[in-house]
N, CA, C and O atoms as a GROMACS GRO file, in nm:
protein
  560
    1ALA      N    1   1.178  -0.358   0.518
    1ALA     CA    2   1.220  -0.504   0.501
    1ALA      C    3   1.304  -0.537   0.612
    1ALA      O    4   1.418  -0.494   0.627
    2PHE      N    5   1.217  -0.653   0.724
    2PHE     CA    6   1.297  -0.685   0.835
    2PHE      C    7   1.333  -0.598   0.912
    2PHE      O    8   1.430  -0.616   0.987
    3SER      N    9   1.240  -0.450   0.909
    3SER     CA   10   1.293  -0.381   1.044
    3SER      C   11   1.462  -0.342   1.010
    3SER      O   12   1.536  -0.337   1.108
    4TYR      N   13   1.502  -0.325   0.921
    4TYR     CA   14   1.616  -0.314   0.880
    4TYR      C   15   1.743  -0.377   0.963
    4TYR      O   16   1.858  -0.335   0.967
    5GLY      N   17   1.688  -0.485   1.024
    5GLY     CA   18   1.774  -0.605   1.082
    5GLY      C   19   1.769  -0.602   1.236
    5GLY      O   20   1.853  -0.647   1.314
    6SER      N   21   1.660  -0.542   1.262
    6SER     CA   22   1.587  -0.509   1.404
    6SER      C   23   1.503  -0.662   1.442
    6SER      O   24   1.508  -0.716   1.552
    7GLY      N   25   1.449  -0.698   1.355
    7GLY     CA   26   1.372  -0.804   1.364
    7GLY      C   27   1.207  -0.749   1.366
    7GLY      O   28   1.149  -0.689   1.456
    8SER      N   29   1.164  -0.788   1.249
    8SER     CA   30   1.014  -0.746   1.220
    8SER      C   31   0.913  -0.780   1.301
    8SER      O   32   0.836  -0.698   1.352
    9ILE      N   33   0.907  -0.915   1.318
    9ILE     CA   34   0.804  -0.960   1.419
    9ILE      C   35   0.811  -0.887   1.555
    9ILE      O   36   0.709  -0.845   1.608
   10GLU      N   37   0.954  -0.871   1.619
   10GLU     CA   38   0.976  -0.836   1.748
   10GLU      C   39   0.912  -0.695   1.745
   10GLU      O   40   0.837  -0.670   1.840
   11ILE      N   41   0.934  -0.579   1.632
   11ILE     CA   42   0.941  -0.434   1.633
   11ILE      C   43   0.766  -0.457   1.642
   11ILE      O   44   0.708  -0.411   1.740
   12ALA      N   45   0.672  -0.545   1.516
   12ALA     CA   46   0.558  -0.522   1.502
   12ALA      C   47   0.474  -0.574   1.605
   12ALA      O   48   0.355  -0.550   1.586
   13LYS      N   49   0.507  -0.653   1.733
   13LYS     CA   50   0.487  -0.675   1.822
   13LYS      C   51   0.487  -0.544   1.927
   13LYS      O   52   0.376  -0.519   1.974
   14VAL      N   53   0.580  -0.472   1.962
   14VAL     CA   54   0.613  -0.359   2.002
   14VAL      C   55   0.496  -0.283   1.977
   14VAL      O   56   0.418  -0.258   2.068
   15LEU      N   57   0.476  -0.239   1.849
   15LEU     CA   58   0.391  -0.140   1.779
   15LEU      C   59   0.290  -0.174   1.789
   15LEU      O   60   0.210  -0.080   1.793
   16GLN      N   61   0.243  -0.277   1.797
   16GLN     CA   62   0.093  -0.314   1.810
   16GLN      C   63   0.077  -0.340   1.970
   16GLN      O   64  -0.042  -0.357   1.997
   17PHE      N   65   0.140  -0.347   2.054
   17PHE     CA   66   0.118  -0.329   2.206
   17PHE      C   67   0.118  -0.171   2.238
   17PHE      O   68   0.073  -0.124   2.343
   18HIS      N   69   0.172  -0.100   2.138
   18HIS     CA   70   0.146   0.067   2.158
   18HIS      C   71   0.058   0.121   2.086
   18HIS      O   72   0.057   0.241   2.062
   19LYS      N   73  -0.026   0.037   2.041
   19LYS     CA   74  -0.162   0.078   1.943
   19LYS      C   75  -0.150   0.147   1.833
   19LYS      O   76  -0.238   0.224   1.795
   20VAL      N   77  -0.015   0.122   1.756
   20VAL     CA   78  -0.031   0.220   1.640
   20VAL      C   79  -0.101   0.192   1.529
   20VAL      O   80  -0.070   0.081   1.486
   21ASP      N   81  -0.175   0.242   1.470
   21ASP     CA   82  -0.268   0.236   1.364
   21ASP      C   83  -0.225   0.140   1.274
   21ASP      O   84  -0.286   0.033   1.273
   22TYR      N   85  -0.141   0.156   1.206
   22TYR     CA   86  -0.085   0.086   1.097
   22TYR      C   87   0.077   0.004   1.095
   22TYR      O   88   0.167   0.042   1.171
   23LEU      N   89   0.090  -0.082   1.021
   23LEU     CA   90   0.204  -0.122   0.960
   23LEU      C   91   0.225  -0.138   0.805
   23LEU      O   92   0.133  -0.168   0.729
   24ALA      N   93   0.361  -0.114   0.762
   24ALA     CA   94   0.384  -0.120   0.618
   24ALA      C   95   0.495  -0.212   0.631
   24ALA      O   96   0.585  -0.208   0.716
   25VAL      N   97   0.478  -0.303   0.530
   25VAL     CA   98   0.619  -0.363   0.496
   25VAL      C   99   0.652  -0.365   0.352
   25VAL      O  100   0.568  -0.312   0.279
   26ALA      N  101   0.762  -0.417   0.292
   26ALA     CA  102   0.790  -0.388   0.141
   26ALA      C  103   0.712  -0.528   0.058
   26ALA      O  104   0.664  -0.514  -0.055
   27TYR      N  105   0.710  -0.614   0.106
   27TYR     CA  106   0.646  -0.756   0.044
   27TYR      C  107   0.549  -0.844   0.099
   27TYR      O  108   0.542  -0.854   0.222
   28THR      N  109   0.479  -0.905   0.033
   28THR     CA  110   0.366  -0.969   0.050
   28THR      C  111   0.400  -1.070   0.173
   28THR      O  112   0.341  -1.080   0.280
   29ASP      N  113   0.515  -1.141   0.124
   29ASP     CA  114   0.553  -1.249   0.225
   29ASP      C  115   0.625  -1.214   0.389
   29ASP      O  116   0.646  -1.288   0.485
   30GLU      N  117   0.649  -1.064   0.369
   30GLU     CA  118   0.666  -1.008   0.491
   30GLU      C  119   0.542  -0.990   0.568
   30GLU      O  120   0.540  -1.015   0.689
   31GLY      N  121   0.437  -0.946   0.504
   31GLY     CA  122   0.323  -0.928   0.592
   31GLY      C  123   0.246  -1.068   0.624
   31GLY      O  124   0.163  -1.060   0.715
   32ILE      N  125   0.260  -1.177   0.570
   32ILE     CA  126   0.231  -1.304   0.559
   32ILE      C  127   0.311  -1.326   0.711
   32ILE      O  128   0.245  -1.359   0.809
   33ASP      N  129   0.434  -1.307   0.720
   33ASP     CA  130   0.495  -1.373   0.837
   33ASP      C  131   0.448  -1.280   0.964
   33ASP      O  132   0.458  -1.334   1.073
   34LEU      N  133   0.400  -1.151   0.962
   34LEU     CA  134   0.379  -1.084   1.088
   34LEU      C  135   0.217  -1.165   1.121
   34LEU      O  136   0.188  -1.205   1.234
   35ARG      N  137   0.126  -1.180   1.005
   35ARG     CA  138   0.017  -1.245   1.031
   35ARG      C  139   0.035  -1.367   1.141
   35ARG      O  140   0.012  -1.376   1.262
   36LYS      N  141   0.082  -1.447   1.050
   36LYS     CA  142   0.156  -1.588   1.138
   36LYS      C  143   0.169  -1.599   1.247
   36LYS      O  144   0.130  -1.695   1.312
   37ALA      N  145   0.258  -1.451   1.311
   37ALA     CA  146   0.310  -1.427   1.401
   37ALA      C  147   0.199  -1.370   1.518
   37ALA      O  148   0.233  -1.368   1.636
   38GLY      N  149   0.069  -1.326   1.478
   38GLY     CA  150  -0.029  -1.315   1.550
   38GLY      C  151  -0.054  -1.148   1.539
   38GLY      O  152  -0.133  -1.093   1.616
   39ILE      N  153   0.004  -1.088   1.460
   39ILE     CA  154  -0.020  -0.925   1.438
   39ILE      C  155  -0.148  -0.928   1.371
   39ILE      O  156  -0.176  -1.010   1.283
   40SER      N  157  -0.237  -0.824   1.422
   40SER     CA  158  -0.368  -0.801   1.385
   40SER      C  159  -0.379  -0.664   1.317
   40SER      O  160  -0.478  -0.638   1.250
   41LEU      N  161  -0.308  -0.602   1.329
   41LEU     CA  162  -0.307  -0.440   1.301
   41LEU      C  163  -0.295  -0.445   1.145
   41LEU      O  164  -0.211  -0.512   1.085
   42PRO      N  165  -0.400  -0.356   1.081
   42PRO     CA  166  -0.338  -0.327   0.923
   42PRO      C  167  -0.237  -0.314   0.887
   42PRO      O  168  -0.159  -0.238   0.943
   43ILE      N  169  -0.206  -0.382   0.784
   43ILE     CA  170  -0.065  -0.388   0.728
   43ILE      C  171  -0.089  -0.359   0.589
   43ILE      O  172  -0.167  -0.412   0.510
   44MET      N  173  -0.003  -0.258   0.574
   44MET     CA  174   0.002  -0.191   0.411
   44MET      C  175   0.122  -0.296   0.324
   44MET      O  176   0.229  -0.331   0.372
   45ILE      N  177   0.083  -0.323   0.223
   45ILE     CA  178   0.204  -0.378   0.147
   45ILE      C  179   0.277  -0.304   0.015
   45ILE      O  180   0.227  -0.301  -0.098
   46LEU      N  181   0.388  -0.256   0.047
   46LEU     CA  182   0.450  -0.144  -0.089
   46LEU      C  183   0.494  -0.173  -0.204
   46LEU      O  184   0.521  -0.093  -0.293
   47ASN      N  185   0.508  -0.344  -0.207
   47ASN     CA  186   0.545  -0.384  -0.344
   47ASN      C  187   0.456  -0.514  -0.384
   47ASN      O  188   0.494  -0.624  -0.347
   48ILE      N  189   0.337  -0.499  -0.458
   48ILE     CA  190   0.255  -0.592  -0.493
   48ILE      C  191   0.273  -0.622  -0.607
   48ILE      O  192   0.299  -0.541  -0.696
   49GLU      N  193   0.262  -0.750  -0.622
   49GLU     CA  194   0.255  -0.839  -0.766
   49GLU      C  195   0.151  -0.918  -0.774
   49GLU      O  196   0.100  -0.972  -0.675
   50GLU      N  197   0.102  -0.934  -0.917
   50GLU     CA  198  -0.022  -1.023  -0.954
   50GLU      C  199  -0.018  -1.138  -0.849
   50GLU      O  200  -0.095  -1.158  -0.756
   51GLU      N  201   0.098  -1.214  -0.891
   51GLU     CA  202   0.094  -1.362  -0.807
   51GLU      C  203   0.058  -1.344  -0.687
   51GLU      O  204   0.025  -1.449  -0.633
   52ASN      N  205   0.050  -1.232  -0.609
   52ASN     CA  206   0.011  -1.240  -0.456
   52ASN      C  207  -0.130  -1.186  -0.413
   52ASN      O  208  -0.177  -1.180  -0.300
   53PHE      N  209  -0.189  -1.147  -0.539
   53PHE     CA  210  -0.342  -1.101  -0.498
   53PHE      C  211  -0.406  -1.185  -0.418
   53PHE      O  212  -0.477  -1.134  -0.331
   54ASP      N  213  -0.397  -1.369  -0.428
   54ASP     CA  214  -0.470  -1.443  -0.354
   54ASP      C  215  -0.412  -1.421  -0.198
   54ASP      O  216  -0.481  -1.400  -0.098
   55ALA      N  217  -0.294  -1.431  -0.205
   55ALA     CA  218  -0.243  -1.393  -0.044
   55ALA      C  219  -0.278  -1.249   0.022
   55ALA      O  220  -0.296  -1.231   0.142
   56LEU      N  221  -0.283  -1.177  -0.051
   56LEU     CA  222  -0.343  -1.023  -0.001
   56LEU      C  223  -0.480  -1.037   0.060
   56LEU      O  224  -0.506  -0.973   0.162
   57ILE      N  225  -0.570  -1.118   0.004
   57ILE     CA  226  -0.699  -1.136   0.039
   57ILE      C  227  -0.727  -1.208   0.172
   57ILE      O  228  -0.802  -1.183   0.266
   58GLU      N  229  -0.625  -1.321   0.140
   58GLU     CA  230  -0.613  -1.437   0.252
   58GLU      C  231  -0.585  -1.406   0.359
   58GLU      O  232  -0.642  -1.458   0.455
   59TYR      N  233  -0.472  -1.298   0.376
   59TYR     CA  234  -0.401  -1.275   0.512
   59TYR      C  235  -0.471  -1.110   0.511
   59TYR      O  236  -0.425  -1.030   0.592
   60ASN      N  237  -0.567  -1.072   0.430
   60ASN     CA  238  -0.602  -0.944   0.467
   60ASN      C  239  -0.483  -0.825   0.502
   60ASN      O  240  -0.460  -0.767   0.608
   61LEU      N  241  -0.417  -0.813   0.370
   61LEU     CA  242  -0.305  -0.729   0.358
   61LEU      C  243  -0.339  -0.622   0.280
   61LEU      O  244  -0.415  -0.649   0.187
   62GLU      N  245  -0.304  -0.503   0.292
   62GLU     CA  246  -0.378  -0.390   0.196
   62GLU      C  247  -0.269  -0.326   0.147
   62GLU      O  248  -0.187  -0.262   0.213
   63PRO      N  249  -0.271  -0.350  -0.003
   63PRO     CA  250  -0.204  -0.323  -0.106
   63PRO      C  251  -0.182  -0.159  -0.125
   63PRO      O  252  -0.272  -0.078  -0.098
   64GLU      N  253  -0.041  -0.119  -0.179
   64GLU     CA  254  -0.044   0.011  -0.193
   64GLU      C  255  -0.065   0.018  -0.382
   64GLU      O  256  -0.016  -0.058  -0.466
   65ILE      N  257  -0.112   0.079  -0.394
   65ILE     CA  258  -0.148   0.093  -0.574
   65ILE      C  259  -0.076   0.201  -0.618
   65ILE      O  260  -0.099   0.311  -0.569
   66PHE      N  261   0.006   0.186  -0.704
   66PHE     CA  262   0.096   0.296  -0.749
   66PHE      C  263   0.098   0.277  -0.903
   66PHE      O  264   0.200   0.321  -0.957
   67SER      N  265   0.016   0.227  -0.974
   67SER     CA  266   0.027   0.242  -1.141
   67SER      C  267  -0.136   0.190  -1.155
   67SER      O  268  -0.214   0.138  -1.076
   68PHE      N  269  -0.146   0.240  -1.316
   68PHE     CA  270  -0.301   0.204  -1.374
   68PHE      C  271  -0.295   0.064  -1.396
   68PHE      O  272  -0.397  -0.002  -1.372
   69ILE      N  273  -0.171  -0.006  -1.448
   69ILE     CA  274  -0.138  -0.130  -1.475
   69ILE      C  275  -0.168  -0.205  -1.345
   69ILE      O  276  -0.228  -0.311  -1.357
   70ILE      N  277  -0.131  -0.163  -1.219
   70ILE     CA  278  -0.165  -0.252  -1.103
   70ILE      C  279  -0.322  -0.238  -1.055
   70ILE      O  280  -0.406  -0.321  -1.019
   71TYR      N  281  -0.322  -0.095  -1.073
   71TYR     CA  282  -0.493  -0.073  -1.045
   71TYR      C  283  -0.590  -0.165  -1.112
   71TYR      O  284  -0.666  -0.237  -1.047
   72LYS      N  285  -0.588  -0.162  -1.248
   72LYS     CA  286  -0.671  -0.258  -1.340
   72LYS      C  287  -0.663  -0.383  -1.299
   72LYS      O  288  -0.771  -0.437  -1.274
   73ALA      N  289  -0.519  -0.476  -1.277
   73ALA     CA  290  -0.539  -0.574  -1.251
   73ALA      C  291  -0.594  -0.607  -1.109
   73ALA      O  292  -0.663  -0.708  -1.093
   74PHE      N  293  -0.566  -0.528  -1.010
   74PHE     CA  294  -0.633  -0.553  -0.893
   74PHE      C  295  -0.786  -0.574  -0.893
   74PHE      O  296  -0.854  -0.669  -0.856
   75HIS      N  297  -0.823  -0.436  -0.954
   75HIS     CA  298  -0.974  -0.415  -0.968
   75HIS      C  299  -1.030  -0.538  -1.047
   75HIS      O  300  -1.124  -0.581  -0.982
   76GLN      N  301  -1.014  -0.601  -1.145
   76GLN     CA  302  -1.045  -0.715  -1.211
   76GLN      C  303  -0.999  -0.818  -1.116
   76GLN      O  304  -1.093  -0.896  -1.099
   77TYR      N  305  -0.907  -0.848  -1.053
   77TYR     CA  306  -0.910  -0.964  -0.944
   77TYR      C  307  -1.001  -0.945  -0.855
   77TYR      O  308  -1.064  -1.051  -0.845
   78LEU      N  309  -1.041  -0.869  -0.787
   78LEU     CA  310  -1.136  -0.831  -0.673
   78LEU      C  311  -1.284  -0.830  -0.753
   78LEU      O  312  -1.384  -0.854  -0.686
   79SER      N  313  -1.294  -0.809  -0.859
   79SER     CA  314  -1.422  -0.827  -0.934
   79SER      C  315  -1.455  -0.965  -0.963
   79SER      O  316  -1.566  -1.016  -0.952
   80GLN      N  317  -1.356  -1.016  -0.998
   80GLN     CA  318  -1.354  -1.199  -1.042
   80GLN      C  319  -1.425  -1.272  -0.902
   80GLN      O  320  -1.518  -1.353  -0.905
   81GLN      N  321  -1.346  -1.215  -0.766
   81GLN     CA  322  -1.372  -1.274  -0.646
   81GLN      C  323  -1.496  -1.244  -0.568
   81GLN      O  324  -1.532  -1.304  -0.467
   82GLY      N  325  -1.574  -1.113  -0.646
   82GLY     CA  326  -1.661  -1.072  -0.620
   82GLY      C  327  -1.658  -1.006  -0.455
   82GLY      O  328  -1.739  -1.010  -0.363
   83ILE      N  329  -1.538  -0.952  -0.470
   83ILE     CA  330  -1.478  -0.869  -0.308
   83ILE      C  331  -1.521  -0.694  -0.358
   83ILE      O  332  -1.489  -0.627  -0.456
   84SER      N  333  -1.594  -0.669  -0.256
   84SER     CA  334  -1.584  -0.531  -0.251
   84SER      C  335  -1.534  -0.443  -0.134
   84SER      O  336  -1.500  -0.503  -0.031
   85ASP      N  337  -1.527  -0.339  -0.136
   85ASP     CA  338  -1.464  -0.247  -0.048
   85ASP      C  339  -1.308  -0.260   0.020
   85ASP      O  340  -1.274  -0.200   0.123
   86PHE      N  341  -1.234  -0.339  -0.049
   86PHE     CA  342  -1.102  -0.409  -0.012
   86PHE      C  343  -1.048  -0.295   0.009
   86PHE      O  344  -1.072  -0.195  -0.059
   87PRO      N  345  -0.944  -0.303   0.134
   87PRO     CA  346  -0.866  -0.150   0.158
   87PRO      C  347  -0.754  -0.147   0.079
   87PRO      O  348  -0.683  -0.245   0.060
   88VAL      N  349  -0.730  -0.007   0.022
   88VAL     CA  350  -0.618  -0.012  -0.069
   88VAL      C  351  -0.528   0.134  -0.017
   88VAL      O  352  -0.563   0.198   0.082
   89HIS      N  353  -0.424   0.168  -0.091
   89HIS     CA  354  -0.367   0.290  -0.072
   89HIS      C  355  -0.292   0.327  -0.196
   89HIS      O  356  -0.241   0.256  -0.282
   90ILE      N  357  -0.300   0.470  -0.182
   90ILE     CA  358  -0.282   0.508  -0.334
   90ILE      C  359  -0.147   0.582  -0.318
   90ILE      O  360  -0.137   0.668  -0.229
   91LYS      N  361  -0.054   0.557  -0.389
   91LYS     CA  362   0.075   0.624  -0.391
   91LYS      C  363   0.101   0.738  -0.506
   91LYS      O  364   0.105   0.709  -0.625
   92LEU      N  365   0.115   0.851  -0.462
   92LEU     CA  366   0.162   0.953  -0.558
   92LEU      C  367   0.316   0.968  -0.564
   92LEU      O  368   0.393   0.953  -0.469
   93ASN      N  369   0.347   0.998  -0.688
   93ASN     CA  370   0.481   1.037  -0.722
   93ASN      C  371   0.503   1.179  -0.684
   93ASN      O  372   0.412   1.254  -0.718
   94THR      N  373   0.599   1.231  -0.625
   94THR     CA  374   0.612   1.354  -0.572
   94THR      C  375   0.771   1.405  -0.599
   94THR      O  376   0.823   1.491  -0.528
   95GLY      N  377   0.839   1.342  -0.707
   95GLY     CA  378   0.969   1.349  -0.710
   95GLY      C  379   1.072   1.232  -0.709
   95GLY      O  380   1.168   1.218  -0.784
   96MET      N  381   1.038   1.168  -0.629
   96MET     CA  382   1.121   1.072  -0.604
   96MET      C  383   1.157   0.968  -0.751
   96MET      O  384   1.266   0.928  -0.790
   97ASN      N  385   1.029   0.947  -0.804
   97ASN     CA  386   1.038   0.911  -0.938
   97ASN      C  387   1.083   0.733  -0.935
   97ASN      O  388   1.167   0.681  -1.008
   98ARG      N  389   1.014   0.674  -0.847
   98ARG     CA  390   1.019   0.552  -0.849
   98ARG      C  391   0.883   0.459  -0.862
   98ARG      O  392   0.856   0.372  -0.946
   99LEU      N  393   0.821   0.499  -0.770
   99LEU     CA  394   0.672   0.430  -0.791
   99LEU      C  395   0.580   0.587  -0.771
   99LEU      O  396   0.619   0.686  -0.709
  100GLY      N  397   0.471   0.573  -0.833
  100GLY     CA  398   0.336   0.624  -0.790
  100GLY      C  399   0.288   0.696  -0.913
  100GLY      O  400   0.360   0.702  -1.013
  101PHE      N  401   0.154   0.756  -0.907
  101PHE     CA  402   0.064   0.820  -1.025
  101PHE      C  403   0.130   0.960  -1.009
  101PHE      O  404   0.165   1.017  -0.905
  102GLU      N  405   0.139   0.998  -1.130
  102GLU     CA  406   0.212   1.114  -1.177
  102GLU      C  407   0.104   1.216  -1.154
  102GLU      O  408  -0.009   1.169  -1.147
  103VAL      N  409   0.118   1.364  -1.138
  103VAL     CA  410   0.016   1.460  -1.096
  103VAL      C  411  -0.082   1.459  -1.247
  103VAL      O  412  -0.203   1.479  -1.235
  104ASP      N  413  -0.031   1.439  -1.365
  104ASP     CA  414  -0.127   1.448  -1.471
  104ASP      C  415  -0.191   1.343  -1.476
  104ASP      O  416  -0.246   1.332  -1.585
  105GLU      N  417  -0.214   1.245  -1.399
  105GLU     CA  418  -0.309   1.151  -1.387
  105GLU      C  419  -0.399   1.135  -1.287
  105GLU      O  420  -0.487   1.049  -1.286
  106ALA      N  421  -0.374   1.232  -1.183
  106ALA     CA  422  -0.490   1.264  -1.084
  106ALA      C  423  -0.635   1.268  -1.139
  106ALA      O  424  -0.730   1.226  -1.072
  107ASP      N  425  -0.646   1.312  -1.243
  107ASP     CA  426  -0.779   1.311  -1.282
  107ASP      C  427  -0.879   1.216  -1.322
  107ASP      O  428  -1.000   1.212  -1.297
  108GLU      N  429  -0.787   1.122  -1.406
  108GLU     CA  430  -0.823   0.980  -1.428
  108GLU      C  431  -0.825   0.894  -1.327
  108GLU      O  432  -0.910   0.805  -1.323
  109LEU      N  433  -0.733   0.907  -1.235
  109LEU     CA  434  -0.734   0.854  -1.121
  109LEU      C  435  -0.901   0.824  -1.039
  109LEU      O  436  -0.979   0.729  -1.035
  110ALA      N  437  -0.897   0.962  -0.983
  110ALA     CA  438  -1.028   1.015  -0.924
  110ALA      C  439  -1.114   0.940  -0.997
  110ALA      O  440  -1.149   0.835  -0.943
  111ILE      N  441  -1.160   0.964  -1.108
  111ILE     CA  442  -1.272   0.920  -1.197
  111ILE      C  443  -1.295   0.770  -1.152
  111ILE      O  444  -1.394   0.730  -1.091
  112LEU      N  445  -1.173   0.688  -1.198
  112LEU     CA  446  -1.185   0.562  -1.177
  112LEU      C  447  -1.228   0.496  -1.028
  112LEU      O  448  -1.305   0.404  -1.001
  113LEU      N  449  -1.151   0.576  -0.951
  113LEU     CA  450  -1.164   0.538  -0.801
  113LEU      C  451  -1.337   0.613  -0.758
  113LEU      O  452  -1.406   0.550  -0.677
  114SER      N  453  -1.366   0.682  -0.788
  114SER     CA  454  -1.516   0.736  -0.760
  114SER      C  455  -1.605   0.619  -0.810
  114SER      O  456  -1.701   0.587  -0.739
  115ALA      N  457  -1.585   0.556  -0.918
  115ALA     CA  458  -1.677   0.464  -0.988
  115ALA      C  459  -1.659   0.328  -0.931
  115ALA      O  460  -1.731   0.233  -0.964
  116ASN      N  461  -1.553   0.317  -0.838
  116ASN     CA  462  -1.496   0.167  -0.785
  116ASN      C  463  -1.532   0.140  -0.670
  116ASN      O  464  -1.499   0.198  -0.566
  117LYS      N  465  -1.621   0.022  -0.684
  117LYS     CA  466  -1.662  -0.050  -0.588
  117LYS      C  467  -1.590  -0.167  -0.507
  117LYS      O  468  -1.623  -0.212  -0.397
  118THR      N  469  -1.488  -0.204  -0.586
  118THR     CA  470  -1.408  -0.323  -0.508
  118THR      C  471  -1.317  -0.262  -0.419
  118THR      O  472  -1.294  -0.328  -0.318
  119MET      N  473  -1.257  -0.149  -0.432
  119MET     CA  474  -1.189  -0.103  -0.351
  119MET      C  475  -1.234   0.014  -0.262
  119MET      O  476  -1.325   0.091  -0.292
  120LEU      N  477  -1.164   0.020  -0.155
  120LEU     CA  478  -1.181   0.125  -0.076
  120LEU      C  479  -1.064   0.204  -0.016
  120LEU      O  480  -0.996   0.163   0.078
  121VAL      N  481  -1.048   0.313  -0.073
  121VAL     CA  482  -0.914   0.406  -0.038
  121VAL      C  483  -0.909   0.448   0.111
  121VAL      O  484  -0.988   0.527   0.164
  122LYS      N  485  -0.799   0.382   0.177
  122LYS     CA  486  -0.768   0.403   0.320
  122LYS      C  487  -0.695   0.519   0.335
  122LYS      O  488  -0.733   0.607   0.413
  123SER      N  489  -0.561   0.532   0.247
  123SER     CA  490  -0.489   0.644   0.240
  123SER      C  491  -0.419   0.671   0.117
  123SER      O  492  -0.401   0.578   0.038
  124VAL      N  493  -0.377   0.786   0.091
  124VAL     CA  494  -0.304   0.862  -0.002
  124VAL      C  495  -0.136   0.901   0.057
  124VAL      O  496  -0.106   0.978   0.148
  125LEU      N  497  -0.051   0.825  -0.023
  125LEU     CA  498   0.103   0.832   0.023
  125LEU      C  499   0.190   0.849  -0.068
  125LEU      O  500   0.158   0.808  -0.180
  126SER      N  501   0.323   0.913  -0.052
  126SER     CA  502   0.401   0.950  -0.118
  126SER      C  503   0.546   0.922  -0.068
  126SER      O  504   0.535   0.879   0.047
  127HIS      N  505   0.663   0.928  -0.100
  127HIS     CA  506   0.799   0.923  -0.081
  127HIS      C  507   0.845   1.029  -0.133
  127HIS      O  508   0.867   1.041  -0.253
  128LEU      N  509   0.870   1.139  -0.024
  128LEU     CA  510   0.934   1.285  -0.060
  128LEU      C  511   1.069   1.261  -0.096
  128LEU      O  512   1.148   1.203  -0.021
  129ALA      N  513   1.104   1.313  -0.232
  129ALA     CA  514   1.237   1.304  -0.288
  129ALA      C  515   1.332   1.418  -0.205
  129ALA      O  516   1.452   1.397  -0.220
  130ALA      N  517   1.305   1.509  -0.139
  130ALA     CA  518   1.398   1.601  -0.106
  130ALA      C  519   1.330   1.676  -0.003
  130ALA      O  520   1.349   1.797  -0.017
  131SER      N  521   1.248   1.643   0.108
  131SER     CA  522   1.154   1.711   0.196
  131SER      C  523   1.252   1.798   0.277
  131SER      O  524   1.194   1.894   0.327
  132GLU      N  525   1.368   1.792   0.302
  132GLU     CA  526   1.438   1.894   0.357
  132GLU      C  527   1.534   2.014   0.298
  132GLU      O  528   1.607   2.097   0.353
  133ALA      N  529   1.504   1.989   0.177
  133ALA     CA  530   1.593   2.081   0.090
  133ALA      C  531   1.537   2.201   0.031
  133ALA      O  532   1.537   2.204  -0.092
  134ALA      N  533   1.494   2.289   0.086
  134ALA     CA  534   1.405   2.418   0.035
  134ALA      C  535   1.414   2.416  -0.135
  134ALA      O  536   1.315   2.427  -0.208
  135GLU      N  537   1.514   2.405  -0.169
  135GLU     CA  538   1.489   2.436  -0.330
  135GLU      C  539   1.378   2.316  -0.415
  135GLU      O  540   1.333   2.324  -0.529
  136HIS      N  541   1.365   2.240  -0.342
  136HIS     CA  542   1.266   2.153  -0.397
  136HIS      C  543   1.122   2.171  -0.330
  136HIS      O  544   1.048   2.072  -0.322
  137ASP      N  545   1.090   2.266  -0.293
  137ASP     CA  546   0.960   2.276  -0.192
  137ASP      C  547   0.848   2.281  -0.296
  137ASP      O  548   0.732   2.274  -0.257
  138GLY      N  549   0.883   2.294  -0.454
  138GLY     CA  550   0.775   2.314  -0.553
  138GLY      C  551   0.714   2.200  -0.553
  138GLY      O  552   0.592   2.201  -0.566
  139PHE      N  553   0.781   2.076  -0.538
  139PHE     CA  554   0.753   1.934  -0.533
  139PHE      C  555   0.690   1.866  -0.444
  139PHE      O  556   0.589   1.796  -0.457
  140THR      N  557   0.781   1.900  -0.312
  140THR     CA  558   0.719   1.821  -0.221
  140THR      C  559   0.644   1.894  -0.112
  140THR      O  560   0.584   1.831  -0.025
   0.00000   0.00000   0.00000
């Protein structure tokens, strides 16, 4: 969010100049601001809400899908709009326990995604809870 006070637009322009592959922001309005400032890189939105689905499409912002509730809502929205292969990112919970699909949900998610024509998975990501603590290596 706001590049931790460093100026999100300025940072995004530098990163775009250096040809990074992706940007990520916390909220849809931050992605919109970057688009309006001329940023053309793919932008992942980490916290999406149903009321912002129109803006995601309009500004070509790629949502993080972190639960079956948001998956089903976004799939239904894309279907109603006649949109296929919209880029999304799948978040897995690996111990942070904030957002993300649980390990025991992986099979169901894989089945849904394999039959889904509205979304195109661009990445799978997580927020590691304790990546530097050896005692937590079992889940990180």
